[in-house]
N, C-alpha and C positions, 0 to 999 in steps of 0.2 A: 673369797677368791684369792688364790696364790698369785705371786708376781709373774709367773710364767703361764698362767692359765689363759687359754684362748676363748673368745666369745663364740657364739654360734656362727658368726660370719667368718671365722678364721682369723680375726684380728687379735694380735697379742697386745692386750691393754697396757702393758708396761714397757714394751720395747719398740713398737712400730711408730714411725713418723707419720704425722697427719698435719693438715693445714687449717688455719683460721683465716677467715675473710674479715678484715677490719675496716673501720671508717678511714676515709682518705686522710693521709698524713698522721695517723695514730699508731703506726706500726711500732715505733720505739716505746711509746707509753705503754701499749699493750704488752710488749715483750718484757719491759721492766716490772710491770705489775704481776705478770705470771711467774717470773723468776722469784719475786718476793713471796709468792704463794708456794714456792717449792717445785715448780715445773721445770723440766729441761727444755729450753727454748733456743731456737736458731733463727736469727734475723740477719741474713747476709746483707752487707752494706758495701757501697762503692763511693769513691770521691768524685765530685763533679765541681768544676769551677763555674760559678755564675758571675756574669759581668753586668755592672750597671754603668751609667755614665760617669759616676764619680769614684767607683771602687770595684774591686773583685773580691769574691769570697769563695773558699773551698767548703763545700757542704758534704756531709755523709748522708747518702740517700739509700733507701731500700732497693736492692736489685729486683725484687718482685713487689712492686707497689701494691699495698693493701693486703699483703699476705705475711703471716708469721707461722713458722714451723714449730711443732711441739712433739716431743717424744713421750709416749706412754701417758699415764695419768687419766685415761678415759673414764675410769671408775669415779673420777672427781669432775666430770664434765660440767656439772652445775656451777662449780667455782670458775670454770672457764667462760661459759656463755654469759655469766652475770658480770664479767669484768667489763668496766666501761671502755667503749671503743670497739668491742667485738660484735660483729654482725652475726656470724654463724660459723659452725664447723662444717667444712666441706664434706659432702656425702656423695656416694655413688649408689644411687637407688636409695634403699633404706639403711645402708651400712655406711659407716665412716670410711671415707676414701683414704687409703694409705699411700705413702710415697716410698718407693724402693730406697733402701739404704745406700746403694751405689750412686743414685742421683744426688742425694744429700751430701754424700762424701765427696763427690766430684765438685760440687759447688763450694763445700767447705775448704777443700785443698786450694781452690782457685782464689777465694777471698783471703785466706790466711797466708798465701804466698805473696811474693812481691811482683804481682802481675797487674797490668792495667786491665780492669774488667768493667763492663758496662752492660746495661740491658740491651737485648737484641730481639727483633721480631722472631716469634716462634717458628721453627722449621720442623715439620713433621717428617718429611722424607728427604733423602739425599744420601750421597755416598759418605759413609762414616769413616773416620780415622781413629787410630789409637796412638796416644803419646808413647814414644819408645824410650825416652830418657828425661831426666830432670825430676823436679818435685811433683809433677803431674803424671809421671810414668804410670801407664795402665788406664788412665782416664780416656773415655771414648766420647767423641762428639763429631760435629760436621765442620770440615775445614772450608773457610771462605776467604776471599781476598777483598780487602778494603783499601783502596789506593795502593800504596807499596807495602802494606802490612798484611800478614796472614793472621787470621783469628780462628780460634776453636770455639764453636757454638755449642753450649751445653744446655740441655733442655730438661725441664721438669714436666713430664708428659701430662700428669694429672691437672696441672694448672694451665697447660697450653701456653707456657711462657719460657723464654730462653735468655741466656746471657752470653756474652762473647768475651774471650780473653785473648790477648795478643800472644802469639806463639811463633816459633821458628818452624817453617814448613819442613825443614830437614829433620825435625824431631818427631815426626809422625809417620805412620804407615797405614795404608788402607786396610779396612776390615770389611767383611762381607756385608753388603747392604741388605736391608730387610726385603724379603721376597715380594711383599705387596706394594712396595713403593718404587716409583720410577725416579732415578737420580735427578736432582735439580741442577747439579753442577758436575762436570766431569773433572775429577781430581787430577787425571793425567794432563788435561789442558791447563789446569792451574800451575802444575809443576813445570810444564813446558814454557809458560809465560815468564818464568823467573829470569 
């Protein structure tokens, strides 16, 4: 099989992103072991301050708990599923479920930039916006307001999970909402509340 050959399901075994479901709190170990085996792995992390009575500590936690993203290498799936801490490869029916490159790229730009990012409840429907300037230019998501801050919610549809990144509301413009969804928030009302 060549590196560009597609399987019967249309999956490009060397360039499509797919996801692994891991044991709780084993994401970093699984990612490290897969990288050592030569796989291209993406594990987006965020920083969270945890406070105890006597101290505080900054922890790097997975944005998508129990998930690790892998590109290509499905022809070596036995090496993946036998990795300690891996529960399974996510499937859609009988085929491996793939994640669109633009969703992975949006998450990558967010975590590699100097943004405050955190997990957020998954939003399926809503009025979408596109970032018009800055390092996230062109990234699309749902604009929400939390206290006095605006956040752009980015979703990985296949996992039904989302993350939120702080953003200036002046740096976004509305894009056409999906036809089958009813907007959960009115973007114009958010801007009027400024």
